[in-house]
N, C-alpha and C positions, 0 to 999 in steps of 0.2 A: 843743893842737889841738882844734877843735870837731868832734864827730861828730854828723851830722844824718841821721836815717833815718826815712822815711815809707813806710808801715809795713805795712799789710795791705789786703786787699780788704774793702770794706764794702758790704753791701746795706742801704740805709736807705730804708724806705717803710712806710706802713701796709699790713699784710697780708704783709710780707716773709717770714714764717715758711713760707709756701707754697714758698719756694725752697730749703728745707732738703735735700731729696733731690738736687736739681740741684747744690747745693754739695758734698754728699757725693761725688757722681760726679766732680765737677771735681777734688776733692782726692784721690780714690781710696779713700774709706772705704766698705766694703761691709758690715762687721759692727761697728756703733758701740756703744759704751757711753755711754748718756745719764747724766750726773751732774746731779742736781737735789736738791730738798729737799722735806720734807713740805708746806710751805705752797704751793709751786708746783704740786705734785700736787693738793692740795685745791682750788686755784683753777681747775683744769681746763686749765692751760697745758701740762702734760706730755702730756695727751691730744691737744692740738693738734699738738704736736711729733711724737707717734707717728703721727697721721693723715697727717702730711706725709712719712712715710717708708714708703710702701707697697712691699712686696716685699723689704725689707731685714730681716735678722736682727738684732734690737735687744735688748740687755741694758740693764737699768735699775738704777742705784744712786740711791735717793731719800732717803738719810739724812744728807745734808750738814748739819752743825750750823751755828748762826748765825755762829759764828767757826770756820772750818775747822781741823781738827786732823789731826795725823799719824795718829792712830788711824783716822779716817774715810778718809784717803788709802789706808792699808793695806787696809782692808776693800774699798774700791772697786777697788783694784789687783788684789786676789784675784779679784773678779768679772770684771775685764777679761781676766785670764789664763784663767780657767775658761771664758769664753765665746769664747775665741780671737778676741777683738776686734782690730780693726786701726785703730781711731781713736776719738776722743772727741767727744761733743756736750755742751757745758755749757748747761743751760737754767735760768736763775735769776739772782739778783743776784751781787754780787762774791764772796760766799762759795762758791756753786756753781762759778763760773768759776775761782776760785783753787784750790778743791779739785780740779777737773779738771786744772789745771796741775800740781798735786802728783802726781796719778795719771800724767800724761804722763811725769813723771820716774821715779816709783817702779816703774811697770810695765815700764820699759825699761832701767833702770840698777840696778846692784848697791849694796847697803849701805843704812844708815839715811838717811832724808831729810835729816837735819842735815848730812850730808856735802856737800850741794849748796847750803847756805845762803850767801847773799852775804857775810855778816860772817865766815863760816868759810872764806872763800876758795874757795867751791864753784862759783861761776858758770862758770869755764872747764871744769868737769867735766860740765856739762850739754851733751850732744852732739846731733848730728843724728839720733841714734837716738830722740829724744823722739817720743812718739806724736803724730800730727797731731790738731789740735783745731779744732772749729768752736764759736763762742760765740754764744749767743742770750740777751742780757740781758733781764731782766724787771723791773729797776729802773733808775732813772737816777741813778747815784751814782759807783761806782768807775771805770767805763770800762775795766774789766779786759779787755773784749772786744777792745781794740786796744792792750793794754799788754804789755810783756815780763816783768812781774813778778807774783808771787803772795805773799800774806801768809798764813802758816800757823802755828798753835800746835803746836810740836813736843813730843816726849814729856817733855822736861825743863821744860815750861810756858813757855818763851820764845816770844814772837811774832816770828817771823823772816821776812825777805824772801828770795825766790828770784828771781833775775833772769837772763834769757838771751834773746837774740833767737830761739832755738829754741822758746821758750814762747809767742811771739806766735801767737794763733789764725790759722789759714789763711784763715778768713772770719769776719767779724762780721756777724751778721744782726740789724740794729737795727729792730725793729718796735714803734713807739710804742703800737700797740693792746694789746700784752701788758702795758703798765703801767696800762691803764684799770682803775679800781676799786682800785688799790693803796691800802691804808689811809693816811689823812692823815698820821699820825705817821711812817710809813715813807717816804712821799713827801717829807716835810719833812727827815727825817734824811739820806736818801740824796741829796736835792737839795743840801743844805748840804755834803755830802761833795764833790759835783761842783764847787760854787762854791769850796770850799777848795782843790781841785786847781788850778783856774784861777788863783786868787789867789797861792797859794804858789809855783807854778812860775813865774809871771810875776815874782815877787820874786827868784827865784834869779839869781845873778850869771853863770851860764854863758852863753856866746855861742851863741844859737840864735834868730835873728830870726823864722824861720817859726813856731817854738813860741810866741814872744811874741805874734805876731799871732793865732794860733789860740786861745791862752789868753784874750786880751783879748776877742775876739769871743764865746768861750764864757761868760766872766763876764757880758757884757752880756745874752746870751740867758738864762742861768740866773737872774740877779738879777731880770730883768723878768718871768719866768714862774713862779718857784717858788711864789709865793703863790697864783696862780691854779690851778696844778696841785694844790696841797694842798687848796684849798677845793672844787674841782670835779674829781673823778677822771676825768671823761670829756671834759674840755676838750682838743680835738684839737690846737689850736695850742700850748697850754701844754705838753702832753705831748711833742709833737714837739720843741719848743725845749729842754725840760729834758733829753730824751734826747740831743740834739745837744751840749748843754753838758757832759754826762757824758762822751761820746765825745771831745770836744775837749780836756777837761781831761787825759784819759789820753794822748791824742796828744802833748800838750805836755809832760807831766811826765817825758819822757826827759831834760829839762834837769836834773831833780832837784827834790826837795821840800825840806822843812826842819823846823824845830822843832815845827810843828803836828803833823806826822806822826811825828816821833821820840817825842813825848810820847804821842800817841794809840796808836801801836803798843805802847809800853811799858806804858801803863795797861791796854790791852786784854789784854795778857798777864797782868797782875796780877789783873785781874777780867774774865774772858772774857764775862761777862753784859752788859757795857757795849757799846753800839752805836758802831762806829767813826765813822760820819758825825756822830752827835751829839757825840762827843768832839771832832771837828775843829771843829764849830761853837762849842764852849765855849772852845777854845784860840785860835781865830783872832784875836780882838781883842788879847789879850796879846802874841801873837807879832808882830802887825803893829806894835804899840807898840815892841816890842824892836827890830824891824828898821828903824824909821823913820829913825834917825840914820845908817844905814849909807851909806858913800860911794857905792856903786853904785846904791842906791835913790834917793839925792838927785840924783846926776849925771844919771840917765836919767829923772827925774821919774816914777818908777814908781807911787808912791801917787797922784799927781795924775791919772795916766792911768787907774788903776783907778777913782778917784772919778768921773771923767767917764763911764766905761763903766757905772757904777752909777747915773748920773743925780744925783750929789751935787754940792753946791756947792764942796766943798773936801776935800782929803786929810784934814783934821782931823776930818771928819765920818764917816770910814769905821768906826772902832771902835764909835761909838754906833749907827750904822746897822745893824751886824751884831747888836748886842745887841737893838735894836728888832725886827729881822727875826726873830731867834730867838723873841722873846716873841710876835710875831704868829702864828708858825707853831706855837706851843704846845710849844716845846722847853724844857728846863730852864733855870733862870736861871743855873746854874753847877754846878760839880762836886759841891759839897756836897749839892745836891738829888739827885744821882745816887748818893749813898752813898760818895763819896770822902772819906777822912779824912787828916788831916795826918800821921799816923803811917805812911802809905803812901808819903810823898814820897821817902824815901831809895831805896826799891826802884824807884819810877817813874824817878827821876833816873838811877840806875845803868843801867837799861834804855835810857833815852833817849840817854845818852852813847855806848852801844854800837850804837845803831840805824844802819842804812845811810843814813837821811835826815839825820842829825846834821851831817855834814860838808858837805852841799850847801846848808845855810842860808846866806844872804848874810852873816851875822855869826855867828861861832863862839860858841856858848853855853857858859858855865862852869856848875859846880854851883850857884853862887849865882844865876846868871841863870835857870836852870831852876826853882830854888826860887821866885824872884820871879814867874815866869810861872805856876806852879802856884797861888801865893797869889792872884794877880790873876784867876785863872779860877775860884776857889772860889765 
């Protein structure tokens, strides 16, 4: 049976952050905890959010790490309880939004966060008690503002997924102005994350035609505008389209992702310093090559349709086009340049096989398959 769900309220326009108080009132949040990070605070975006909340008692947690951890979730949950908060506002990239989703669980449910991890059978334990969340993305990458999942490094150093429809933000406030001036490398890495979401979910074999259409359009927007957005941080058209691609990728990946993400999640747990979007960019060509011969990919001409959306002449051009795009964006040439070593492979593969994205790849990968993908991504 196919389950198709679309999804939450989205306010998408330049200057949309001004609607923050209105959306709090709609949702019923009167004492919000803002979850953000030091970079967002330093860029002045936290101040914009606070200015949009006159008259509300606001508590702030501004110490989200670049890869959210259970430790950060606990610290923010303590602030939530101490401030008698009744809802959350995430202001930041995927890390801040995912951290806030962790807080939405931890502040309202008993026991360690791992209890609620997807691969631990924890999804059904996440209930309607979950704290309401409004998400304000400041990057164009994860699309977590419209997604039901969060990725968090738990206390035993595994990078785990948490999934529930109760975690979907009540409102996504998508304001492309908040991404103006985002550093070029971060624009490139998060933009490739969005593109990876669109491509990988489109390759998934699950039946969800609306998701396929959204993903393909998102790929076309993201691929056409990522270079412009990276080169000119104030290009309004490019920033709008890249933010849309990010949102669309996450709307679509309810279909499921695949080996790109199972590898990125695992490697991100092994070395939390590595950026998730950059890892996705490194793994995409090898995983596309691995998936190319899959019956569902060939039957539905999925690579040919992606190639058309990317303005390429042939499906055979996709892998080289991604390598070329990574180079033009200033991203690493491969994993070795990021400090990944072959002696890490066993640990990465073990994590990938256990990841929630492993089984939704259109072709089930073996240990040897993952080893070959890692080799091809070095």
